[in-house]
DRENMIFI-533089 format. One line per field, with one value per atom (N, C-alpha, C): residue number from 1; atom name; x, y, z; residue in one letter. Coordinates in steps of 0.1 Angstrom, whole numbers, plus 5000, padded with zeros to 4 digits. Example, Ala and Ser with C-alpha at 12.3 -4.5 7.8 and 13.67 -1.06 7.14 Angstrom:
REM residues 2
seq = [1 1 1 2 2 2]
atom = [N CA C N CA C]
east = [5132 5123 5132 5128 5137 5129]
north = [4943 4955 4967 4978 4989 5000]
up = [5078 5078 5078 5071 5071 5079]
type = [a a a s s s]
REM end
This chain:
REM residues 245
seq = [1 1 1 2 2 2 3 3 3 4 4 4 5 5 5 6 6 6 7 7 7 8 8 8 9 9 9 10 10 10 11 11 11 12 12 12 13 13 13 14 14 14 15 15 15 16 16 16 17 17 17 18 18 18 19 19 19 20 20 20 21 21 21 22 22 22 23 23 23 24 24 24 25 25 25 26 26 26 27 27 27 28 28 28 29 29 29 30 30 30 31 31 31 32 32 32 33 33 33 34 34 34 35 35 35 36 36 36 37 37 37 38 38 38 39 39 39 40 40 40 41 41 41 42 42 42 43 43 43 44 44 44 45 45 45 46 46 46 47 47 47 48 48 48 49 49 49 50 50 50 51 51 51 52 52 52 53 53 53 54 54 54 55 55 55 56 56 56 57 57 57 58 58 58 59 59 59 60 60 60 61 61 61 62 62 62 63 63 63 64 64 64 65 65 65 66 66 66 67 67 67 68 68 68 69 69 69 70 70 70 71 71 71 72 72 72 73 73 73 74 74 74 75 75 75 76 76 76 77 77 77 78 78 78 79 79 79 80 80 80 81 81 81 82 82 82 83 83 83 84 84 84 85 85 85 86 86 86 87 87 87 88 88 88 89 89 89 90 90 90 91 91 91 92 92 92 93 93 93 94 94 94 95 95 95 96 96 96 97 97 97 98 98 98 99 99 99 100 100 100 101 101 101 102 102 102 103 103 103 104 104 104 105 105 105 106 106 106 107 107 107 108 108 108 109 109 109 110 110 110 111 111 111 112 112 112 113 113 113 114 114 114 115 115 115 116 116 116 117 117 117 118 118 118 119 119 119 120 120 120 121 121 121 122 122 122 123 123 123 124 124 124 125 125 125 126 126 126 127 127 127 128 128 128 129 129 129 130 130 130 131 131 131 132 132 132 133 133 133 134 134 134 135 135 135 136 136 136 137 137 137 138 138 138 139 139 139 140 140 140 141 141 141 142 142 142 143 143 143 144 144 144 145 145 145 146 146 146 147 147 147 148 148 148 149 149 149 150 150 150 151 151 151 152 152 152 153 153 153 154 154 154 155 155 155 156 156 156 157 157 157 158 158 158 159 159 159 160 160 160 161 161 161 162 162 162 163 163 163 164 164 164 165 165 165 166 166 166 167 167 167 168 168 168 169 169 169 170 170 170 171 171 171 172 172 172 173 173 173 174 174 174 175 175 175 176 176 176 177 177 177 178 178 178 179 179 179 180 180 180 181 181 181 182 182 182 183 183 183 184 184 184 185 185 185 186 186 186 187 187 187 188 188 188 189 189 189 190 190 190 191 191 191 192 192 192 193 193 193 194 194 194 195 195 195 196 196 196 197 197 197 198 198 198 199 199 199 200 200 200 201 201 201 202 202 202 203 203 203 204 204 204 205 205 205 206 206 206 207 207 207 208 208 208 209 209 209 210 210 210 211 211 211 212 212 212 213 213 213 214 214 214 215 215 215 216 216 216 217 217 217 218 218 218 219 219 219 220 220 220 221 221 221 222 222 222 223 223 223 224 224 224 225 225 225 226 226 226 227 227 227 228 228 228 229 229 229 230 230 230 231 231 231 232 232 232 233 233 233 234 234 234 235 235 235 236 236 236 237 237 237 238 238 238 239 239 239 240 240 240 241 241 241 242 242 242 243 243 243 244 244 244 245 245 245]
atom = [N CA C N CA C N CA C N CA C N CA C N CA C N CA C N CA C N CA C N CA C N CA C N CA C N CA C N CA C N CA C N CA C N CA C N CA C N CA C N CA C N CA C N CA C N CA C N CA C N CA C N CA C N CA C N CA C N CA C N CA C N CA C N CA C N CA C N CA C N CA C N CA C N CA C N CA C N CA C N CA C N CA C N CA C N CA C N CA C N CA C N CA C N CA C N CA C N CA C N CA C N CA C N CA C N CA C N CA C N CA C N CA C N CA C N CA C N CA C N CA C N CA C N CA C N CA C N CA C N CA C N CA C N CA C N CA C N CA C N CA C N CA C N CA C N CA C N CA C N CA C N CA C N CA C N CA C N CA C N CA C N CA C N CA C N CA C N CA C N CA C N CA C N CA C N CA C N CA C N CA C N CA C N CA C N CA C N CA C N CA C N CA C N CA C N CA C N CA C N CA C N CA C N CA C N CA C N CA C N CA C N CA C N CA C N CA C N CA C N CA C N CA C N CA C N CA C N CA C N CA C N CA C N CA C N CA C N CA C N CA C N CA C N CA C N CA C N CA C N CA C N CA C N CA C N CA C N CA C N CA C N CA C N CA C N CA C N CA C N CA C N CA C N CA C N CA C N CA C N CA C N CA C N CA C N CA C N CA C N CA C N CA C N CA C N CA C N CA C N CA C N CA C N CA C N CA C N CA C N CA C N CA C N CA C N CA C N CA C N CA C N CA C N CA C N CA C N CA C N CA C N CA C N CA C N CA C N CA C N CA C N CA C N CA C N CA C N CA C N CA C N CA C N CA C N CA C N CA C N CA C N CA C N CA C N CA C N CA C N CA C N CA C N CA C N CA C N CA C N CA C N CA C N CA C N CA C N CA C N CA C N CA C N CA C N CA C N CA C N CA C N CA C N CA C N CA C N CA C N CA C N CA C N CA C N CA C N CA C N CA C N CA C N CA C N CA C N CA C N CA C N CA C N CA C N CA C N CA C N CA C N CA C N CA C N CA C N CA C N CA C N CA C N CA C N CA C N CA C N CA C N CA C N CA C N CA C N CA C N CA C N CA C N CA C N CA C N CA C N CA C N CA C N CA C N CA C N CA C N CA C]
east = [5144 5141 5133 5125 5121 5127 5133 5141 5132 5123 5114 5111 5111 5108 5096 5085 5101 5108 5107 5109 5127 5132 5146 5153 5148 5149 5152 5140 5142 5152 5155 5160 5178 5182 5194 5195 5187 5187 5192 5182 5180 5195 5204 5212 5227 5222 5233 5234 5222 5221 5225 5225 5229 5248 5251 5266 5269 5259 5263 5271 5263 5269 5264 5266 5259 5256 5249 5247 5255 5267 5280 5285 5290 5302 5296 5288 5281 5287 5282 5286 5301 5307 5321 5330 5321 5322 5318 5307 5308 5304 5310 5312 5296 5288 5275 5275 5268 5264 5253 5254 5246 5232 5229 5217 5208 5217 5209 5212 5213 5215 5205 5199 5187 5172 5176 5165 5160 5170 5169 5163 5168 5164 5149 5152 5133 5122 5127 5119 5115 5120 5114 5124 5132 5142 5146 5145 5148 5163 5173 5189 5191 5193 5200 5207 5207 5213 5225 5234 5246 5252 5236 5242 5238 5228 5224 5235 5241 5253 5262 5268 5277 5274 5261 5256 5255 5250 5250 5266 5275 5288 5295 5292 5299 5290 5281 5273 5278 5287 5287 5280 5268 5252 5253 5251 5250 5232 5232 5218 5208 5216 5206 5209 5213 5217 5204 5195 5182 5168 5174 5167 5152 5138 5130 5128 5134 5127 5133 5134 5134 5151 5160 5173 5167 5166 5160 5149 5139 5126 5132 5139 5148 5155 5161 5170 5161 5154 5147 5136 5135 5130 5135 5150 5158 5161 5161 5166 5154 5146 5130 5133 5130 5133 5140 5155 5169 5162 5160 5155 5146 5134 5129 5129 5137 5145 5150 5158 5171 5159 5150 5142 5134 5126 5125 5131 5145 5158 5160 5159 5164 5151 5140 5126 5127 5127 5133 5139 5151 5167 5159 5153 5149 5139 5131 5119 5126 5140 5147 5156 5150 5160 5148 5148 5135 5142 5151 5154 5147 5138 5127 5120 5101 5092 5090 5097 5097 5084 5071 5060 5052 5055 5049 5051 5067 5079 5075 5072 5068 5056 5046 5029 5033 5041 5041 5045 5059 5066 5056 5049 5038 5030 5024 5012 5019 5033 5040 5041 5046 5050 5038 5024 5012 5010 5007 5006 5013 5026 5032 5030 5026 5022 5013 5002 4989 4990 4995 5001 5006 5013 5022 5014 5006 4998 4988 4985 4969 4974 4988 4994 4994 5002 5003 4989 4982 4970 4963 4962 4960 4966 4978 4987 4988 4981 4977 4966 4955 4936 4940 4951 4953 4955 4969 4974 4961 4959 4948 4930 4928 4915 4909 4924 4919 4910 4900 4891 4900 4904 4914 4906 4889 4883 4881 4887 4883 4896 4891 4898 4890 4897 4894 4897 4885 4895 4891 4891 4898 4891 4880 4877 4887 4889 4901 4896 4899 4892 4897 4894 4899 4913 4920 4934 4943 4934 4938 4947 4942 4946 4932 4936 4922 4911 4899 4886 4884 4886 4886 4869 4865 4854 4839 4838 4829 4818 4805 4797 4798 4813 4808 4806 4809 4808 4821 4825 4842 4846 4851 4857 4854 4846 4838 4848 4849 4863 4850 4854 4839 4850 4847 4853 4847 4851 4843 4850 4842 4852 4842 4853 4846 4849 4842 4842 4849 4846 4844 4830 4820 4808 4803 4804 4795 4802 4798 4807 4795 4803 4799 4802 4796 4799 4803 4811 4813 4813 4809 4812 4817 4830 4835 4840 4834 4839 4849 4861 4869 4877 4870 4870 4860 4845 4837 4840 4847 4844 4831 4823 4814 4816 4806 4808 4799 4793 4777 4777 4771 4773 4763 4764 4758 4748 4754 4746 4755 4749 4758 4748 4750 4746 4760 4752 4760 4761 4775 4775 4778 4780 4786 4798 4804 4811 4811 4813 4809 4817 4830 4832 4840 4844 4852 4840 4825 4812 4811 4814 4813 4795 4790 4776 4773 4766 4767 4752 4743 4728 4730 4724 4720 4706 4713 4696 4700 4707 4706 4711 4705 4706 4704 4716 4715 4702 4705 4697 4708 4694 4698 4699 4700 4706 4692 4685 4675 4669 4670 4667 4674 4685 4687 4687 4683 4678 4667 4674 4670 4677 4686 4692 4701 4705 4717 4727 4740 4748 4758 4762 4773 4783 4792 4806 4816 4823 4832 4847 4849 4863 4878 4889 4903 4908 4919 4927 4942 4945 4962 4967 4981 4986 4977 4978 4966 4952 4952 4941 4928 4919 4905 4895 4901 4892 4874 4863 4854 4845 4840 4830 4817 4809 4797 4787 4783 4773 4761 4750 4738 4737 4748 4744 4762 4760 4774 4779 4785 4795 4810 4818 4831 4840 4848 4854 4870 4878 4884 4891 4894 4899 4908 4915 4929 4928 4933 4932 4945 4937 4942 4946 4937 4939 4937]
north = [5117 5129 5141 5148 5161 5171 5171 5183 5196 5195 5210 5216 5228 5238 5236 5234 5241 5232 5212 5200 5202 5208 5206 5219 5230 5234 5228 5226 5216 5204 5200 5185 5194 5198 5210 5213 5223 5224 5212 5202 5189 5186 5185 5176 5187 5198 5212 5207 5207 5205 5189 5184 5167 5172 5177 5175 5190 5193 5206 5219 5217 5234 5241 5255 5268 5272 5281 5287 5294 5302 5305 5297 5285 5278 5271 5266 5262 5270 5279 5286 5290 5289 5293 5278 5270 5255 5254 5261 5258 5278 5285 5298 5304 5303 5313 5322 5334 5338 5334 5341 5336 5340 5351 5353 5348 5340 5331 5317 5308 5300 5300 5313 5316 5315 5323 5320 5307 5299 5285 5277 5276 5268 5273 5286 5289 5283 5284 5276 5295 5303 5313 5312 5305 5301 5289 5288 5274 5277 5269 5271 5264 5263 5260 5247 5237 5224 5225 5233 5236 5237 5245 5251 5236 5230 5221 5212 5206 5199 5204 5218 5222 5224 5229 5222 5213 5200 5184 5184 5186 5182 5186 5199 5205 5196 5191 5182 5167 5166 5149 5140 5147 5142 5137 5129 5122 5126 5135 5143 5133 5121 5111 5100 5098 5083 5077 5084 5079 5086 5091 5095 5091 5086 5078 5086 5095 5099 5093 5097 5089 5081 5084 5073 5063 5068 5056 5043 5052 5038 5035 5041 5033 5020 5023 5014 5001 5011 5000 4985 4996 4988 4978 4984 4980 4958 4964 4957 4944 4947 4940 4930 4936 4930 4918 4919 4911 4902 4905 4891 4882 4889 4880 4875 4880 4869 4858 4862 4849 4842 4844 4841 4825 4832 4825 4810 4820 4810 4800 4802 4794 4779 4782 4778 4769 4774 4770 4758 4762 4753 4742 4740 4729 4725 4731 4718 4709 4712 4699 4692 4695 4687 4673 4663 4650 4644 4647 4639 4641 4649 4651 4657 4652 4656 4653 4644 4641 4645 4634 4633 4650 4656 4670 4679 4677 4687 4684 4669 4663 4670 4670 4674 4691 4696 4711 4717 4708 4709 4705 4693 4693 4701 4707 4715 4732 4736 4743 4745 4730 4729 4727 4718 4721 4734 4742 4761 4763 4764 4772 4764 4752 4747 4754 4752 4758 4770 4781 4795 4796 4788 4790 4785 4773 4769 4775 4787 4796 4809 4811 4826 4821 4807 4800 4802 4794 4795 4809 4818 4832 4839 4839 4844 4835 4825 4813 4824 4825 4830 4841 4853 4866 4868 4859 4856 4854 4844 4838 4844 4849 4855 4867 4877 4890 4889 4898 4895 4901 4895 4900 4905 4910 4916 4928 4932 4946 4961 4971 4975 4988 4992 5003 4997 4994 4988 4996 4997 5004 4993 4997 4986 4987 4979 4977 4978 4983 4978 4965 4961 4948 4947 4958 4966 4961 4958 4958 4969 4980 4997 5001 5014 5019 5021 5018 5019 5038 5046 5058 5062 5051 5053 5044 5039 5028 5035 5024 5022 5031 5036 5040 5053 5060 5074 5080 5089 5096 5102 5093 5102 5095 5083 5080 5070 5068 5061 5049 5036 5035 5024 5028 5021 5013 5006 4993 4997 4998 5005 4988 4982 4970 4970 4970 4975 4954 4953 4941 4938 4943 4938 4945 4956 4961 4962 4969 4973 4985 4990 5006 5009 5007 5010 5026 5035 5046 5048 5061 5065 5074 5079 5096 5097 5113 5119 5128 5124 5139 5152 5151 5163 5174 5167 5178 5175 5170 5165 5166 5152 5147 5132 5129 5114 5112 5099 5092 5082 5075 5063 5057 5045 5039 5030 5022 5012 5005 5002 4998 4986 4976 4970 4957 4950 4939 4928 4919 4914 4900 4887 4878 4867 4862 4849 4841 4827 4818 4805 4800 4789 4800 4812 4814 4821 4823 4829 4844 4851 4866 4871 4874 4879 4890 4902 4919 4913 4920 4927 4939 4943 4956 4961 4967 4976 4989 4993 5010 5014 5022 5025 5035 5046 5060 5058 5072 5077 5074 5065 5058 5041 5038 5024 5016 5022 5016 5005 4999 4985 4978 4979 4970 4969 4974 4976 4959 4954 4943 4929 4934 4924 4912 4897 4895 4887 4898 4893 4889 4870 4861 4866 4859 4858 4851 4845 4839 4844 4841 4854 4850 4853 4853 4865 4864 4873 4870 4876 4875 4886 4890 4901 4914 4922 4933 4938 4928 4924 4918 4921 4909 4903 4892 4888 4883 4891 4882 4879 4863 4861 4858 4864 4865 4850 4844 4833 4838 4843 4846 4860 4866 4878 4879 4886 4891 4897 4899 4909 4903 4900 4891 4907 4910 4921 4916 4930 4928 4942 4942 4950 4951 4966 4968 4975 4968 4976 4986 4998 5010 5016 5009 5011 4998]
up = [5331 5341 5329 5338 5327 5329 5315 5312 5309 5311 5309 5327 5326 5337 5340 5352 5365 5368 5367 5368 5367 5361 5355 5367 5369 5382 5396 5400 5408 5408 5402 5399 5400 5396 5399 5410 5416 5429 5440 5438 5445 5446 5431 5431 5437 5440 5443 5456 5464 5476 5483 5474 5478 5479 5470 5468 5477 5488 5500 5493 5479 5472 5473 5476 5477 5461 5460 5445 5438 5449 5444 5440 5452 5446 5431 5429 5420 5406 5403 5390 5389 5399 5395 5390 5392 5386 5373 5364 5353 5348 5350 5348 5346 5354 5350 5362 5358 5368 5381 5392 5405 5400 5394 5392 5378 5368 5362 5366 5375 5384 5386 5397 5406 5397 5387 5381 5369 5371 5365 5375 5389 5394 5404 5397 5400 5391 5374 5367 5360 5361 5358 5339 5336 5324 5321 5309 5301 5298 5300 5300 5284 5280 5262 5267 5258 5263 5268 5258 5262 5280 5287 5300 5309 5307 5311 5312 5302 5306 5311 5311 5323 5338 5341 5358 5356 5349 5356 5357 5341 5347 5359 5364 5376 5389 5388 5395 5396 5386 5384 5382 5373 5368 5356 5350 5335 5334 5325 5326 5318 5310 5303 5306 5321 5325 5328 5334 5340 5333 5322 5313 5308 5311 5303 5290 5284 5272 5260 5250 5239 5238 5242 5241 5245 5258 5271 5265 5262 5254 5245 5233 5224 5228 5239 5245 5253 5256 5269 5254 5247 5235 5232 5225 5222 5226 5244 5252 5254 5250 5255 5237 5229 5214 5212 5222 5219 5231 5240 5251 5246 5241 5233 5220 5212 5203 5209 5220 5223 5228 5241 5242 5228 5218 5210 5205 5196 5193 5204 5215 5229 5223 5222 5227 5210 5199 5186 5185 5187 5191 5199 5211 5221 5217 5209 5199 5188 5186 5180 5187 5198 5213 5212 5207 5210 5221 5231 5237 5250 5251 5261 5252 5261 5257 5237 5239 5220 5212 5222 5211 5211 5219 5224 5214 5213 5205 5186 5185 5174 5167 5178 5175 5174 5180 5181 5164 5161 5146 5139 5138 5129 5123 5140 5134 5127 5134 5124 5109 5110 5092 5088 5090 5080 5082 5089 5090 5078 5077 5068 5055 5053 5037 5037 5043 5043 5039 5043 5040 5028 5026 5012 5003 5003 4990 4988 5003 4997 4993 4990 4986 4971 4969 4954 4946 4956 4944 4940 4954 4952 4941 4939 4929 4915 4917 4901 4900 4904 4906 4897 4906 4906 4889 4883 4873 4860 4864 4853 4854 4866 4860 4856 4857 4849 4832 4830 4820 4804 4798 4788 4779 4778 4769 4775 4787 4794 4787 4783 4777 4768 4759 4750 4736 4725 4713 4701 4693 4678 4665 4661 4649 4641 4630 4618 4610 4590 4585 4578 4566 4558 4557 4557 4552 4568 4574 4592 4598 4591 4599 4604 4609 4621 4610 4610 4605 4600 4593 4597 4583 4580 4571 4576 4590 4594 4586 4585 4572 4566 4557 4549 4550 4560 4564 4563 4557 4561 4570 4580 4594 4603 4601 4613 4615 4631 4636 4649 4649 4657 4673 4685 4696 4703 4710 4720 4729 4742 4755 4766 4769 4777 4788 4800 4816 4823 4835 4840 4834 4834 4837 4823 4819 4808 4793 4785 4772 4765 4758 4753 4738 4729 4716 4715 4710 4707 4691 4685 4667 4673 4667 4669 4654 4655 4642 4647 4644 4645 4639 4630 4621 4626 4630 4635 4652 4656 4672 4680 4675 4677 4681 4694 4695 4704 4699 4701 4705 4714 4724 4716 4704 4697 4707 4712 4724 4732 4745 4755 4766 4773 4782 4786 4794 4800 4789 4792 4780 4795 4786 4797 4787 4794 4786 4789 4782 4784 4771 4778 4769 4756 4757 4744 4737 4747 4736 4742 4737 4744 4738 4748 4743 4749 4738 4742 4745 4755 4758 4752 4745 4740 4748 4761 4769 4762 4757 4753 4747 4734 4719 4722 4708 4707 4695 4689 4676 4667 4660 4649 4647 4662 4665 4672 4674 4682 4677 4664 4658 4669 4674 4679 4694 4699 4710 4717 4730 4730 4725 4716 4712 4716 4710 4723 4705 4708 4698 4703 4699 4705 4696 4703 4692 4694 4686 4691 4689 4701 4703 4701 4697 4700 4695 4709 4714 4708 4699 4696 4695 4712 4706 4716 4707 4711 4698 4691 4682 4689 4690 4690 4681 4674 4662 4669 4664 4666 4658 4656 4643 4654 4646 4650 4648 4656 4657 4651 4659 4658 4646 4638 4637 4628 4612 4611 4607 4619 4622 4626 4619 4617 4618 4627 4629 4639 4630 4641 4648 4662 4666 4675 4676 4681 4691 4703 4720 4716 4722 4728 4740 4748 4767 4771]
type = [m m m d d d m m m q q q q q q p p p n n n l l l g g g k k k k k k i i i a a a k k k l l l r r r k k k a a a k k k g g g l l l t t t q q q e e e e e e l l l v v v e e e k k k c c c n n n l l l s s s v v v r r r t t t l l l q q q r r r i i i e e e a a a g g g e e e v v v t t t p p p r r r s s s y y y t t t i i i k k k l l l i i i f f f a a a a a a l l l g g g h h h n n n a a a y y y e e e q q q a a a p p p g g g l l l p p p g g g r r r l l l k k k a a a t t t s s s d d d v v v m m m i i i n n n g g g f f f l l l k k k f f f y y y r r r y y y i i i i i i d d d l l l f f f n n n l l l k k k t t t d d d a a a m m m k k k k k k l l l t t t i i i l l l s s s i i i f f f s s s l l l t t t v v v c c c t t t v v v i i i l l l s s s a a a c c c l l l s s s t t t k k k k k k a a a i i i s s s s s s p p p n n n p p p l l l v v v g g g t t t w w w q q q i i i l l l n n n s s s n n n g g g i i i r r r d d d t t t m m m y y y s s s n n n q q q q q q g g g l l l t t t r r r y y y k k k m m m i i i t t t t t t d d d r r r f f f i i i v v v l l l d d d v v v l l l y y y k k k q q q g g g l l l m m m a a a a a a a a a m m m s s s g g g p p p y y y t t t i i i d d d n n n n n n i i i y y y t t t e e e n n n i i i t t t t t t a a a g g g n n n g g g y y y n n n r r r f f f l l l g g g a a a k k k n n n a a a f f f k k k y y y k k k i i i t t t d d d s s s l l l l l l y y y i i i n n n g g g i i i n n n n n n p p p y y y n n n e e e v v v w w w k k k k k k v v v k k k]
REM end
């Protein structure tokens, strides 16, 4: 039932007349004024929910009994879900009753089992791939000196620290002078990984590093905890980097 005006007023008037009551007789039952009931039935005002309940109680009508509103919809939805579940449950139980249609039921069960196994296997393979596939080189690395601490005199320059940022497909080498507040991109480019051989292809070089432009430096690498050990194959760079991010 629509609890909004003017349908509410029409419903009340219809129920009142069906009960053979005048407006004066109805207001006596619910302690309202005749004028208030008249305005409600005419759709001029929307009464409070408490007043609606009083009127419907006086008319012997449950205001929400046949309402297709939220409570009714929820109950209907719940009934449909319960009935659907019961039908599905009975169907599953019947599948295991091989006294009738045994071959058909065995076929259905076999297909279902195969499907479940396939889904589980695919999920396991995807999880395994997700765990094993991330590139361990991705991150920000800071070069260490021969004593295993942060090198703040890289290339014998006071206060200079070198970083290497590696994404999924590119690298960039940055030189940072903290005291001066300076940061310079030394070199960058794509890289490849093949059988634990990390090869940097330098396609961009900053001022002072032009001699490296176009070079391909290959390294054997090993990662232990947060440390990256690289040993140059076609170059003299044997370095240790610490992952900082």
